[in-house]
FIKE-880497 format. One line per field, with one value per atom (N, C-alpha, C): residue number from 1; residue in three letters; chain; atom name; x, y, z. Coordinates in Angstrom, 2 decimals. Each point is the difference from the previous one (the first is absolute). Layout:
! FIKE-880497
titor	c(NUM/...)
loza	c(ALA/...)
lummi	c(A/...)
base	c(CA/...)
c1	c(X/...)
c2	c(Y/...)
c3	c(Z/...)
//
This chain:
! FIKE-880497
titor	c(1/1/1/2/2/2/3/3/3/4/4/4/5/5/5/6/6/6/7/7/7/8/8/8/9/9/9/10/10/10/11/11/11/12/12/12/13/13/13/14/14/14/15/15/15/16/16/16/17/17/17/18/18/18/19/19/19/20/20/20/21/21/21/22/22/22/23/23/23/24/24/24/25/25/25/26/26/26/27/27/27/28/28/28/29/29/29/30/30/30/31/31/31/32/32/32/33/33/33/34/34/34/35/35/35/36/36/36/37/37/37/38/38/38/39/39/39/40/40/40/41/41/41/42/42/42/43/43/43/44/44/44/45/45/45/46/46/46/47/47/47/48/48/48/49/49/49/50/50/50/51/51/51/52/52/52/53/53/53/54/54/54/55/55/55/56/56/56/57/57/57/58/58/58/59/59/59/60/60/60/61/61/61/62/62/62/63/63/63/64/64/64/65/65/65/66/66/66/67/67/67/68/68/68/69/69/69/70/70/70/71/71/71/72/72/72/73/73/73/74/74/74/75/75/75/76/76/76/77/77/77/78/78/78/79/79/79/80/80/80/81/81/81/82/82/82/83/83/83/84/84/84/85/85/85/86/86/86/87/87/87/88/88/88/89/89/89/90/90/90/91/91/91/92/92/92/93/93/93/94/94/94/95/95/95/96/96/96/97/97/97/98/98/98/99/99/99/100/100/100/101/101/101/102/102/102/103/103/103/104/104/104/105/105/105/106/106/106/107/107/107/108/108/108/109/109/109/110/110/110/111/111/111/112/112/112/113/113/113/114/114/114/115/115/115/116/116/116/117/117/117/118/118/118/119/119/119/120/120/120/121/121/121/122/122/122/123/123/123/124/124/124/125/125/125/126/126/126/127/127/127/128/128/128/129/129/129/130/130/130/131/131/131/132/132/132/133/133/133/134/134/134/135/135/135/136/136/136/137/137/137/138/138/138/139/139/139/140/140/140/141/141/141/142/142/142/143/143/143/144/144/144/145/145/145/146/146/146/147/147/147/148/148/148/149/149/149/150/150/150/151/151/151/152/152/152/153/153/153/154/154/154/155/155/155/156/156/156/157/157/157/158/158/158/159/159/159/160/160/160/161/161/161/162/162/162/163/163/163/164/164/164/165/165/165/166/166/166/167/167/167/168/168/168/169/169/169/170/170/170/171/171/171/172/172/172/173/173/173/174/174/174/175/175/175/176/176/176/177/177/177/178/178/178/179/179/179/180/180/180/181/181/181/182/182/182/183/183/183/184/184/184/185/185/185/186/186/186/187/187/187/188/188/188/189/189/189/190/190/190/191/191/191/192/192/192/193/193/193/194/194/194/195/195/195/196/196/196)
loza	c(MET/MET/MET/LYS/LYS/LYS/HIS/HIS/HIS/ILE/ILE/ILE/LYS/LYS/LYS/GLU/GLU/GLU/PRO/PRO/PRO/PHE/PHE/PHE/LEU/LEU/LEU/ILE/ILE/ILE/VAL/VAL/VAL/ILE/ILE/ILE/VAL/VAL/VAL/LEU/LEU/LEU/LEU/LEU/LEU/PHE/PHE/PHE/CYS/CYS/CYS/LEU/LEU/LEU/SER/SER/SER/ALA/ALA/ALA/LYS/LYS/LYS/ALA/ALA/ALA/GLN/GLN/GLN/LYS/LYS/LYS/LYS/LYS/LYS/ALA/ALA/ALA/SER/SER/SER/VAL/VAL/VAL/GLU/GLU/GLU/LYS/LYS/LYS/ASN/ASN/ASN/VAL/VAL/VAL/PHE/PHE/PHE/GLY/GLY/GLY/VAL/VAL/VAL/GLN/GLN/GLN/ILE/ILE/ILE/GLY/GLY/GLY/LEU/LEU/LEU/PRO/PRO/PRO/PRO/PRO/PRO/LEU/LEU/LEU/PHE/PHE/PHE/LEU/LEU/LEU/TYR/TYR/TYR/ASN/ASN/ASN/GLU/GLU/GLU/THR/THR/THR/LYS/LYS/LYS/LEU/LEU/LEU/SER/SER/SER/ASN/ASN/ASN/SER/SER/SER/ILE/ILE/ILE/ALA/ALA/ALA/LEU/LEU/LEU/ARG/ARG/ARG/SER/SER/SER/GLU/GLU/GLU/LEU/LEU/LEU/SER/SER/SER/MET/MET/MET/SER/SER/SER/LEU/LEU/LEU/ALA/ALA/ALA/PHE/PHE/PHE/GLU/GLU/GLU/SER/SER/SER/TYR/TYR/TYR/GLY/GLY/GLY/GLY/GLY/GLY/ASN/ASN/ASN/THR/THR/THR/ASN/ASN/ASN/TRP/TRP/TRP/GLY/GLY/GLY/MET/MET/MET/ALA/ALA/ALA/PRO/PRO/PRO/ALA/ALA/ALA/LEU/LEU/LEU/THR/THR/THR/LEU/LEU/LEU/THR/THR/THR/PRO/PRO/PRO/ARG/ARG/ARG/TYR/TYR/TYR/TYR/TYR/TYR/TYR/TYR/TYR/ASN/ASN/ASN/LEU/LEU/LEU/ASN/ASN/ASN/LYS/LYS/LYS/ARG/ARG/ARG/LEU/LEU/LEU/SER/SER/SER/LYS/LYS/LYS/ASP/ASP/ASP/LYS/LYS/LYS/ARG/ARG/ARG/ILE/ILE/ILE/ASP/ASP/ASP/SER/SER/SER/ASN/ASN/ASN/SER/SER/SER/GLY/GLY/GLY/ASN/ASN/ASN/TYR/TYR/TYR/LEU/LEU/LEU/GLY/GLY/GLY/LEU/LEU/LEU/MET/MET/MET/CYS/CYS/CYS/GLY/GLY/GLY/TYR/TYR/TYR/ASN/ASN/ASN/THR/THR/THR/ASN/ASN/ASN/TRP/TRP/TRP/TYR/TYR/TYR/LYS/LYS/LYS/SER/SER/SER/SER/SER/SER/GLN/GLN/GLN/ILE/ILE/ILE/PHE/PHE/PHE/LYS/LYS/LYS/GLN/GLN/GLN/SER/SER/SER/PRO/PRO/PRO/GLU/GLU/GLU/LEU/LEU/LEU/PHE/PHE/PHE/VAL/VAL/VAL/ILE/ILE/ILE/PRO/PRO/PRO/SER/SER/SER/TRP/TRP/TRP/GLY/GLY/GLY/ILE/ILE/ILE/ARG/ARG/ARG/ARG/ARG/ARG/ASN/ASN/ASN/ILE/ILE/ILE/GLY/GLY/GLY/ASN/ASN/ASN/SER/SER/SER/PHE/PHE/PHE/ASP/ASP/ASP/TYR/TYR/TYR/GLU/GLU/GLU/PHE/PHE/PHE/SER/SER/SER/CYS/CYS/CYS/GLY/GLY/GLY/VAL/VAL/VAL/GLY/GLY/GLY/TYR/TYR/TYR/MET/MET/MET/TRP/TRP/TRP/THR/THR/THR/TYR/TYR/TYR/HIS/HIS/HIS/ASP/ASP/ASP/TYR/TYR/TYR/THR/THR/THR/TYR/TYR/TYR/TYR/TYR/TYR/ASP/ASP/ASP/PHE/PHE/PHE/PHE/PHE/PHE/GLY/GLY/GLY/ASN/ASN/ASN/LYS/LYS/LYS/GLY/GLY/GLY/GLN/GLN/GLN/TYR/TYR/TYR/GLN/GLN/GLN/ASN/ASN/ASN/THR/THR/THR/GLU/GLU/GLU/GLY/GLY/GLY/ASP/ASP/ASP/VAL/VAL/VAL/CYS/CYS/CYS/VAL/VAL/VAL/SER/SER/SER/LEU/LEU/LEU/ARG/ARG/ARG/LEU/LEU/LEU/THR/THR/THR/ILE/ILE/ILE/GLY/GLY/GLY/TYR/TYR/TYR/HIS/HIS/HIS/PHE/PHE/PHE)
lummi	c(A/A/A/A/A/A/A/A/A/A/A/A/A/A/A/A/A/A/A/A/A/A/A/A/A/A/A/A/A/A/A/A/A/A/A/A/A/A/A/A/A/A/A/A/A/A/A/A/A/A/A/A/A/A/A/A/A/A/A/A/A/A/A/A/A/A/A/A/A/A/A/A/A/A/A/A/A/A/A/A/A/A/A/A/A/A/A/A/A/A/A/A/A/A/A/A/A/A/A/A/A/A/A/A/A/A/A/A/A/A/A/A/A/A/A/A/A/A/A/A/A/A/A/A/A/A/A/A/A/A/A/A/A/A/A/A/A/A/A/A/A/A/A/A/A/A/A/A/A/A/A/A/A/A/A/A/A/A/A/A/A/A/A/A/A/A/A/A/A/A/A/A/A/A/A/A/A/A/A/A/A/A/A/A/A/A/A/A/A/A/A/A/A/A/A/A/A/A/A/A/A/A/A/A/A/A/A/A/A/A/A/A/A/A/A/A/A/A/A/A/A/A/A/A/A/A/A/A/A/A/A/A/A/A/A/A/A/A/A/A/A/A/A/A/A/A/A/A/A/A/A/A/A/A/A/A/A/A/A/A/A/A/A/A/A/A/A/A/A/A/A/A/A/A/A/A/A/A/A/A/A/A/A/A/A/A/A/A/A/A/A/A/A/A/A/A/A/A/A/A/A/A/A/A/A/A/A/A/A/A/A/A/A/A/A/A/A/A/A/A/A/A/A/A/A/A/A/A/A/A/A/A/A/A/A/A/A/A/A/A/A/A/A/A/A/A/A/A/A/A/A/A/A/A/A/A/A/A/A/A/A/A/A/A/A/A/A/A/A/A/A/A/A/A/A/A/A/A/A/A/A/A/A/A/A/A/A/A/A/A/A/A/A/A/A/A/A/A/A/A/A/A/A/A/A/A/A/A/A/A/A/A/A/A/A/A/A/A/A/A/A/A/A/A/A/A/A/A/A/A/A/A/A/A/A/A/A/A/A/A/A/A/A/A/A/A/A/A/A/A/A/A/A/A/A/A/A/A/A/A/A/A/A/A/A/A/A/A/A/A/A/A/A/A/A/A/A/A/A/A/A/A/A/A/A/A/A/A/A/A/A/A/A/A/A/A/A/A/A/A/A/A/A/A/A/A/A/A/A/A/A/A/A/A/A/A/A/A/A/A/A/A/A/A/A/A/A/A/A/A/A/A/A/A/A/A/A/A/A/A/A/A/A/A/A/A/A/A/A/A/A/A/A/A/A/A/A/A/A/A/A/A/A/A/A/A/A/A/A/A/A/A/A/A/A/A/A/A/A/A/A/A/A/A/A/A/A/A)
base	c(N/CA/C/N/CA/C/N/CA/C/N/CA/C/N/CA/C/N/CA/C/N/CA/C/N/CA/C/N/CA/C/N/CA/C/N/CA/C/N/CA/C/N/CA/C/N/CA/C/N/CA/C/N/CA/C/N/CA/C/N/CA/C/N/CA/C/N/CA/C/N/CA/C/N/CA/C/N/CA/C/N/CA/C/N/CA/C/N/CA/C/N/CA/C/N/CA/C/N/CA/C/N/CA/C/N/CA/C/N/CA/C/N/CA/C/N/CA/C/N/CA/C/N/CA/C/N/CA/C/N/CA/C/N/CA/C/N/CA/C/N/CA/C/N/CA/C/N/CA/C/N/CA/C/N/CA/C/N/CA/C/N/CA/C/N/CA/C/N/CA/C/N/CA/C/N/CA/C/N/CA/C/N/CA/C/N/CA/C/N/CA/C/N/CA/C/N/CA/C/N/CA/C/N/CA/C/N/CA/C/N/CA/C/N/CA/C/N/CA/C/N/CA/C/N/CA/C/N/CA/C/N/CA/C/N/CA/C/N/CA/C/N/CA/C/N/CA/C/N/CA/C/N/CA/C/N/CA/C/N/CA/C/N/CA/C/N/CA/C/N/CA/C/N/CA/C/N/CA/C/N/CA/C/N/CA/C/N/CA/C/N/CA/C/N/CA/C/N/CA/C/N/CA/C/N/CA/C/N/CA/C/N/CA/C/N/CA/C/N/CA/C/N/CA/C/N/CA/C/N/CA/C/N/CA/C/N/CA/C/N/CA/C/N/CA/C/N/CA/C/N/CA/C/N/CA/C/N/CA/C/N/CA/C/N/CA/C/N/CA/C/N/CA/C/N/CA/C/N/CA/C/N/CA/C/N/CA/C/N/CA/C/N/CA/C/N/CA/C/N/CA/C/N/CA/C/N/CA/C/N/CA/C/N/CA/C/N/CA/C/N/CA/C/N/CA/C/N/CA/C/N/CA/C/N/CA/C/N/CA/C/N/CA/C/N/CA/C/N/CA/C/N/CA/C/N/CA/C/N/CA/C/N/CA/C/N/CA/C/N/CA/C/N/CA/C/N/CA/C/N/CA/C/N/CA/C/N/CA/C/N/CA/C/N/CA/C/N/CA/C/N/CA/C/N/CA/C/N/CA/C/N/CA/C/N/CA/C/N/CA/C/N/CA/C/N/CA/C/N/CA/C/N/CA/C/N/CA/C/N/CA/C/N/CA/C/N/CA/C/N/CA/C/N/CA/C/N/CA/C/N/CA/C/N/CA/C/N/CA/C/N/CA/C/N/CA/C/N/CA/C/N/CA/C/N/CA/C/N/CA/C/N/CA/C/N/CA/C/N/CA/C/N/CA/C/N/CA/C/N/CA/C/N/CA/C/N/CA/C/N/CA/C/N/CA/C/N/CA/C/N/CA/C/N/CA/C/N/CA/C/N/CA/C/N/CA/C/N/CA/C/N/CA/C/N/CA/C/N/CA/C/N/CA/C/N/CA/C/N/CA/C/N/CA/C/N/CA/C/N/CA/C/N/CA/C)
c1	c(-50.43/0.35/1.85/-0.20/1.62/1.08/-0.31/0.71/0.69/-0.99/0.08/0.95/-0.13/0.87/1.58/0.04/1.66/0.49/-0.03/0.68/0.12/-1.25/-0.10/1.00/-0.22/1.50/1.01/0.79/0.90/0.50/-0.93/0.20/0.61/-1.23/0.61/1.31/0.03/0.90/1.57/-0.32/1.68/-0.27/-0.73/-0.06/0.59/-0.52/0.59/1.72/0.17/2.17/0.06/-0.45/0.63/-0.01/-0.74/-0.05/0.68/-0.21/1.38/1.04/0.54/1.31/0.05/-0.99/0.46/0.09/-0.55/0.01/1.25/0.99/1.29/1.03/0.31/0.75/1.68/0.80/1.40/0.44/0.97/0.53/1.35/0.97/1.39/-0.45/1.29/-0.09/0.46/-1.25/0.23/1.37/0.73/1.28/0.74/1.28/0.19/1.89/0.63/0.98/1.22/0.73/1.09/1.85/-0.01/2.26/-0.04/1.08/0.17/1.43/0.42/1.86/0.18/0.54/0.57/1.30/-0.97/0.93/-0.77/0.79/0.67/0.03/1.06/-0.17/-1.37/-0.25/-0.84/-1.19/-0.92/-0.89/-1.72/-0.34/-0.41/-1.13/-1.45/-1.08/-1.21/-0.84/-1.34/-1.04/-1.15/-0.59/-1.43/0.03/-1.97/-0.59/-1.25/-1.15/0.24/0.02/-0.46/-1.69/-0.52/-0.79/0.23/-1.68/-0.49/1.59/0.77/0.79/1.20/-0.09/2.01/-0.16/1.61/0.44/1.46/0.23/1.16/1.37/0.58/1.21/0.99/0.61/0.67/1.16/1.04/1.27/1.32/0.79/0.98/1.10/1.37/0.29/1.50/0.96/1.16/0.49/1.16/0.66/0.78/1.01/1.72/0.03/0.88/0.54/2.23/0.21/1.57/0.57/1.44/0.64/1.42/0.44/0.96/0.96/1.21/1.25/1.29/0.82/1.51/0.30/-0.32/0.16/-0.81/-0.77/-0.48/-1.45/-1.08/-1.63/-0.59/-0.47/-0.69/-1.43/-0.67/-1.61/-0.01/-1.73/-0.67/-1.32/-0.64/-0.79/-1.20/-1.20/-0.21/-1.32/-0.86/-1.63/-0.80/-1.02/-0.84/-1.74/-0.03/-1.71/-0.51/-1.36/-0.38/-1.84/-0.19/-1.52/-0.58/-1.13/-0.34/-1.91/-0.46/-1.01/-0.48/-1.04/0.01/-1.48/-0.32/-1.33/-0.31/-0.07/-0.45/-0.98/0.11/-0.99/-0.84/0.56/-0.41/-1.20/-0.49/-0.20/-1.64/-0.85/-1.52/0.31/1.22/-0.21/0.25/1.02/0.80/-1.61/-0.85/-0.61/-1.46/-0.17/-1.10/0.97/0.96/0.66/0.60/-0.80/-0.15/1.89/0.76/1.15/-0.24/0.97/0.68/0.28/-0.09/-0.05/0.41/-0.55/0.74/2.14/-0.33/1.92/0.07/-0.89/0.22/0.22/0.19/0.24/-0.54/0.80/-0.30/1.39/-0.87/1.42/-0.69/1.62/-0.05/1.03/-0.64/1.12/0.38/0.85/0.30/1.24/0.08/0.80/0.88/1.69/0.71/0.88/-0.18/0.49/0.71/1.42/1.33/0.97/-0.08/1.36/1.27/0.89/1.34/0.58/0.20/0.94/1.72/0.70/1.19/0.60/-1.12/0.40/0.30/1.05/0.17/1.33/0.06/1.36/0.40/1.23/0.50/1.71/0.51/1.44/1.00/0.67/1.39/-0.46/0.31/-0.31/-1.44/-0.59/-1.42/-0.69/-0.29/-0.71/-0.84/-1.08/-1.85/-0.10/-1.39/-0.26/-1.56/-0.71/-1.24/-0.91/-0.86/-0.51/-1.74/0.11/-1.73/-0.93/-0.92/-0.18/-1.92/0.05/-1.78/-0.13/-0.64/0.04/-1.38/-0.22/-1.49/0.19/-1.03/0.72/-1.74/0.51/-1.59/1.08/-1.19/-0.02/-0.81/-0.03/-0.63/0.35/-1.30/0.19/-1.36/0.75/-0.64/0.03/-0.95/0.43/0.15/0.83/0.02/-0.47/-0.78/-0.65/-0.75/-0.06/-1.21/1.38/1.07/1.08/1.02/0.45/1.43/-0.93/1.34/-0.52/1.16/0.38/0.86/-0.66/0.97/0.32/0.48/-0.11/1.14/-0.56/0.62/-0.06/1.50/-0.39/1.14/-0.68/1.34/-0.46/1.13/-0.01/0.91/-0.99/1.21/-0.15/1.65/0.21/0.75/0.25/1.09/1.01/0.72/0.30/0.67/1.09/1.39/0.68/0.90/0.16/0.84/1.16/1.06/1.55/0.13/0.59/1.33/0.37/1.83/0.81/0.90/0.84/1.14/0.97/1.17/1.14/1.06/1.75/0.49/0.77/0.38/1.21/1.61/0.38/1.83/0.78/-0.98/0.66/-1.01/-0.02/-1.37/-1.53/-0.27/-0.99/-1.03/-1.01/-1.30/-1.09/-0.36/-1.22/-1.58/-0.97/-1.06/-0.19/-0.48/-0.48/-1.38/-1.36/-1.06/-1.27/0.06/-0.60/-1.40/-1.18/-0.85/-0.37/0.48/-0.72/-1.07/-0.57/-1.43/0.87/-1.15/0.14/-0.63/-0.36/-1.43/0.79/-1.04/-0.29/-0.89/0.36/-0.72/-0.43/-0.82/-0.50/-0.73/0.37/-0.22/-0.24/-0.32/-0.97/-0.19/0.40/-0.38/-0.05/-1.21/0.05/-1.12/0.17/-0.89/-0.23/-1.08/-0.08/-0.78/-0.43/-0.90/-0.89/-1.88/-0.84/-0.34/-0.56/-0.25/-2.03)
c2	c(-9.17/-0.08/-0.36/-1.47/-0.40/0.50/0.20/0.77/1.29/0.65/1.44/-0.26/-1.13/0.12/-0.05/-1.02/-0.37/1.32/0.72/1.39/0.36/0.33/0.79/-0.36/-1.09/-0.81/0.30/0.05/-0.13/1.49/0.96/1.45/0.44/-0.57/0.18/-0.31/-1.38/-0.57/0.50/0.18/0.91/1.42/1.19/1.41/-0.64/-0.78/-0.64/-0.20/-0.52/-0.31/0.92/1.27/1.43/0.47/0.06/0.49/0.23/-1.64/-0.32/0.40/0.25/-0.39/1.96/0.05/1.75/0.71/-0.95/0.42/-0.38/-1.15/-0.40/1.44/0.13/1.45/-0.38/0.33/-0.29/0.20/-0.85/0.56/-0.75/0.66/-0.88/-1.55/-0.52/-1.27/0.60/-1.34/0.41/-0.26/-0.66/-0.66/-0.18/0.25/-0.93/0.13/-1.44/-0.24/-0.65/0.35/-0.40/0.25/-0.41/-0.09/0.67/0.50/0.86/-0.03/-0.44/-0.08/0.94/0.64/0.77/0.91/1.59/0.89/0.80/0.03/-0.61/-1.18/-0.39/-2.07/-0.30/0.02/-0.26/0.73/-0.64/0.77/-1.01/0.37/-0.76/0.94/0.18/0.91/-0.40/0.85/0.01/1.37/-0.24/0.62/0.08/0.70/-0.16/1.52/-0.09/0.82/0.96/0.83/1.22/1.41/-0.46/0.00/-0.62/0.59/-1.04/0.44/1.16/-0.24/0.86/-0.49/0.28/-1.52/0.17/-1.44/1.39/-1.32/0.16/-0.97/0.47/-1.45/0.46/-0.97/-0.63/-0.18/0.23/-1.22/-0.20/-1.23/0.14/-0.25/0.66/-0.29/-0.28/-0.33/-0.59/1.07/1.14/1.21/-0.59/-0.45/0.43/0.74/0.53/0.84/-0.36/0.90/0.28/1.39/-0.40/1.10/-0.30/1.35/-0.82/1.28/-0.31/1.31/-0.69/0.77/-0.20/-1.47/-0.12/-1.73/-1.14/0.45/-1.17/0.11/-1.06/-0.22/0.05/0.30/-0.39/0.02/-1.39/-0.42/0.33/0.33/-0.36/-0.67/-0.28/-0.53/0.38/0.86/0.50/-0.34/-0.25/-0.13/1.52/0.54/1.37/-0.49/0.91/0.11/0.85/0.06/0.93/-0.34/1.44/0.19/0.30/-0.35/1.19/-0.18/1.02/-0.17/0.09/-0.46/-0.52/0.49/0.54/0.50/-1.22/-0.33/-1.26/0.94/0.95/1.07/-1.11/-0.76/-0.93/-1.09/-0.71/-1.00/0.17/0.77/0.04/0.15/0.43/0.05/-1.64/-0.46/-1.03/-1.54/0.62/-0.77/-0.39/1.33/0.39/-0.71/-0.55/-0.63/-1.20/-0.42/-1.63/-0.47/1.02/-0.70/0.26/-0.97/-0.41/1.23/0.07/1.00/-1.04/-1.34/-0.91/0.55/-0.51/0.83/1.42/0.54/1.53/0.51/-0.99/0.45/1.05/0.28/1.83/1.07/1.68/0.92/0.67/0.12/1.02/1.30/0.21/2.03/-0.42/-0.09/-0.47/1.35/-0.09/0.63/-0.92/-0.46/-0.80/0.73/0.00/0.63/-1.50/0.50/-1.44/0.66/-1.63/0.72/-2.02/1.29/-1.56/0.19/-1.07/-0.56/-0.05/0.17/0.39/-1.81/-0.87/-1.83/-0.27/-0.58/-0.27/-1.35/-0.42/-0.44/-0.42/0.49/0.96/-0.93/0.22/0.03/1.01/-0.34/0.31/2.54/-0.21/1.54/0.74/-0.60/0.43/0.85/1.46/0.62/0.19/-0.86/0.39/1.96/0.36/0.69/0.10/0.40/0.38/1.17/-0.80/1.51/-0.22/0.83/-0.02/0.27/0.05/0.86/0.00/0.63/0.32/0.03/-0.81/0.09/-0.27/1.18/-0.52/-0.57/-1.26/-0.55/-0.42/-0.85/0.08/-1.52/-1.01/-1.30/-0.97/-1.01/-0.95/-1.37/-1.25/-0.92/-1.19/-0.61/-1.55/-1.33/-0.59/-1.29/-0.96/-1.02/-1.13/-1.07/-1.07/-0.98/0.70/-1.13/0.04/-0.04/0.53/0.17/0.73/0.45/0.87/1.24/1.35/0.79/0.84/1.30/0.67/1.34/0.51/1.69/0.86/1.42/0.76/1.55/0.58/2.07/-0.07/1.40/0.86/1.42/0.68/1.40/0.81/1.62/0.47/0.56/0.03/0.52/0.51/-0.01/0.07/-0.42/0.00/-1.04/0.87/-0.27/0.64/-1.57/0.50/-0.94/0.49/-0.99/0.90/-0.56/0.90/-0.63/0.00/-1.33/-0.13/-0.79/1.15/-0.68/0.02/-0.66/0.15/-0.59/1.91/-0.24/0.49/-0.13/0.25/1.23/0.40/1.33/-0.52/1.39/-0.71/-0.59/0.72/0.17/-1.20/-0.75/-1.13/-0.14/1.49/0.66/-0.10/-0.45/-0.89/1.18/-0.39/1.34/-0.73/0.86/-1.07/1.11/0.11/0.02/-0.09/1.13/-0.10/0.46/-0.02/0.54/-1.13/1.48/-0.69/1.11/-1.18/0.36/-0.23/1.03/-0.48/0.37/-0.25/-0.58/-0.69/0.61/-0.63/-1.25/-1.24/-1.03/-1.08/-0.81/-0.34/-1.14/-0.88/-1.23/-0.99/-0.37/-1.45/-1.62/-0.39/-1.33/-1.07/-0.92/-0.76/-2.13/0.14/-1.43/-1.08/-1.28/-1.08/-0.98/-0.10/-0.27/-1.33/-0.27/-1.19/0.80/-0.08/0.11/-0.92/-0.02/-1.51/0.39)
c3	c(-11.51/1.32/0.29/0.11/0.26/-0.79/-1.28/-0.89/0.60/-0.20/0.91/1.48/1.16/1.27/-0.06/-1.15/-0.63/-0.03/-1.13/0.33/0.46/0.16/2.11/0.71/0.32/1.04/-0.39/-1.50/0.12/0.30/-0.70/0.25/1.47/1.32/0.95/0.01/0.18/0.39/-0.76/-1.13/-0.68/1.11/-0.29/0.55/2.28/0.07/1.76/-0.19/-0.76/-0.64/-0.33/-0.37/-0.63/1.86/-0.07/1.65/0.88/-0.09/1.32/-0.46/-1.28/-0.30/0.10/-0.38/0.51/0.70/1.17/1.49/0.79/-0.65/0.72/-0.23/1.51/0.00/0.09/-0.62/0.12/1.30/0.14/1.42/0.05/0.66/0.36/0.46/0.68/0.92/1.50/0.80/1.32/0.37/-0.15/-0.18/-0.77/-0.47/-0.95/0.65/0.13/-0.11/-0.88/-0.23/-0.89/-0.15/-0.60/-0.02/-1.65/0.25/-1.79/-0.33/-0.97/-0.44/-1.07/0.23/-1.43/0.29/0.07/0.02/0.94/1.23/0.85/0.40/0.17/0.16/0.66/0.91/0.86/1.09/-1.04/1.10/0.83/1.67/0.28/0.10/-0.16/0.47/0.26/0.48/-0.02/0.36/-1.00/-0.58/1.15/0.47/0.85/-0.40/-0.29/-0.36/1.06/-1.05/0.68/-0.08/-0.62/-0.64/-1.76/-1.18/-0.99/-0.43/-0.01/-1.51/0.99/0.72/0.89/1.06/-0.13/0.12/1.01/0.88/0.82/-0.15/-0.51/-0.48/1.38/0.42/1.48/-1.03/0.20/-1.04/1.11/-0.25/0.95/-2.29/0.25/-0.93/0.04/-0.54/0.17/-1.38/0.33/-0.65/-0.84/-1.19/0.01/-0.07/-0.50/-0.50/-0.56/-0.43/-0.61/0.53/-0.30/-0.13/-0.46/-0.80/-0.52/-0.06/0.93/0.13/-0.01/-0.36/0.58/-1.02/-1.13/-0.30/0.21/1.31/0.73/0.02/0.01/-0.11/0.81/1.44/0.80/-0.23/0.81/-0.19/1.67/-0.03/1.16/-0.08/0.96/0.43/1.32/-0.44/1.72/-0.54/0.83/0.27/-0.11/-0.63/0.35/0.13/0.62/0.65/-0.58/-0.66/-1.15/0.66/0.51/-0.19/-1.01/-0.88/-1.28/-0.42/0.27/-0.19/-1.30/-0.70/-1.81/-0.26/-0.85/-0.61/-1.75/0.39/-1.12/-0.79/-0.83/-0.90/-1.54/-0.22/-1.21/0.44/0.84/0.68/-0.37/0.38/-1.80/-1.11/-0.29/-2.09/-0.08/0.47/0.04/0.10/1.10/0.60/-1.20/-1.09/-0.94/-0.82/-0.09/-1.69/0.67/0.73/0.46/0.21/0.59/0.45/1.41/0.24/1.26/0.60/1.28/1.43/1.00/0.39/0.89/0.16/1.58/0.73/-1.09/0.22/-0.23/-1.54/-0.69/-1.18/-0.53/-0.36/-1.03/0.27/-0.47/0.25/1.17/0.73/1.22/0.15/0.72/0.25/1.78/-0.03/2.07/0.56/0.94/0.49/1.12/-0.88/1.01/1.36/1.06/0.53/1.28/-0.33/0.79/0.94/0.21/0.69/-0.23/-0.39/-0.40/0.73/0.42/1.57/0.03/0.49/-0.52/1.54/0.02/0.50/-1.29/-0.37/-1.52/0.00/-1.50/-0.22/-1.01/-0.16/-0.99/0.07/-1.28/0.67/0.51/0.18/0.89/-0.04/-0.41/0.48/-0.50/-0.58/-0.31/1.33/0.06/0.64/0.30/0.69/-0.43/0.94/-0.68/0.76/0.43/1.24/-0.24/-1.13/-0.75/-1.11/0.88/-0.36/0.43/-1.41/-0.24/-1.66/-0.22/-1.14/0.18/-2.27/-0.44/-0.96/-0.88/-0.62/-0.68/-1.60/0.10/-1.26/-0.81/-0.63/-0.86/-0.26/-0.15/-0.53/-0.62/-0.58/-0.21/0.81/0.18/0.37/-1.07/-0.52/-0.70/0.62/-0.38/0.67/-1.19/0.27/-1.13/0.70/-0.43/0.16/1.66/0.83/1.32/1.18/-0.17/1.18/-0.70/-1.04/-0.41/-0.14/0.23/-0.66/-0.31/-0.67/-0.70/0.56/0.45/0.60/-0.46/-0.37/-0.48/0.45/0.93/-0.27/0.36/-0.16/0.18/0.74/0.31/0.22/0.39/0.36/0.64/0.88/1.37/0.94/1.07/1.29/0.83/0.60/0.76/0.93/0.74/1.37/1.01/0.80/-0.67/0.49/1.73/1.16/1.14/-0.35/0.24/-0.52/2.29/0.04/1.52/0.49/-0.59/0.39/0.85/0.31/1.05/-0.73/0.57/-1.24/0.96/-0.03/0.51/-0.31/0.59/-0.90/0.26/-0.27/-0.10/1.55/0.38/1.33/1.12/-1.00/0.48/1.05/0.01/0.63/-0.62/0.51/-0.21/-0.32/-0.90/-0.49/-0.67/0.08/-0.41/-1.39/-0.76/-0.88/-0.32/-0.23/-0.03/-1.47/-0.39/-1.29/-0.72/-0.25/-0.98/-0.79/-1.33/-1.38/-0.77/-0.88/-0.74/-1.74/-0.54/-1.33/-0.54/-0.96/-1.34/0.08/-0.13/-0.25/-0.86/-1.38/-0.76/0.88/-0.33/0.25/-1.40/-0.20/-0.99/0.17/0.21/-0.28/-1.10/0.46/-1.27/0.87/0.14/0.90/-1.17/0.85/-0.17/1.64/-0.04/1.07/0.68/1.32/-0.14/1.28/-0.43/1.43/0.73/0.92/0.95/0.12)
//
């Protein structure tokens, strides 16, 4: 009788362990805060859980721009504010293959909505106009060790640029030029970061 109890007990323990693993549900983290560098240069971000597979990413980034005309090259650096709902669509698949999903490591679809400010630091004559953009995107995030990650995303969307210039005509009269232009834009990000 003693010999029958041992295999029976082992089977019960194995079934319990397997059922506990099967019941574990994949979910994004409740809150992830970090910093990333790459293209564009610098991001401070926070991702907040909205559901098991959706997180809202809010970020403050520094955009870098260059323009060249007439033999002169000018540069400008301006902050940008972005909100991106992200749908992490492969967390269950990654979990079933014993891959990491901590710190929202997975593939995602996002809708990046943002504002590029005209508060800038620049070379002598660079003029930055404020811009609004909406960009559907696809991306991946993977962890490197415990606190580092890398991320790649790409997307095509639409951007509205608001131009507001003061000018003087030939007679010295002051005028105001205001116009909003829209155009297709491309987003490409490649970053490495540290999450807290």
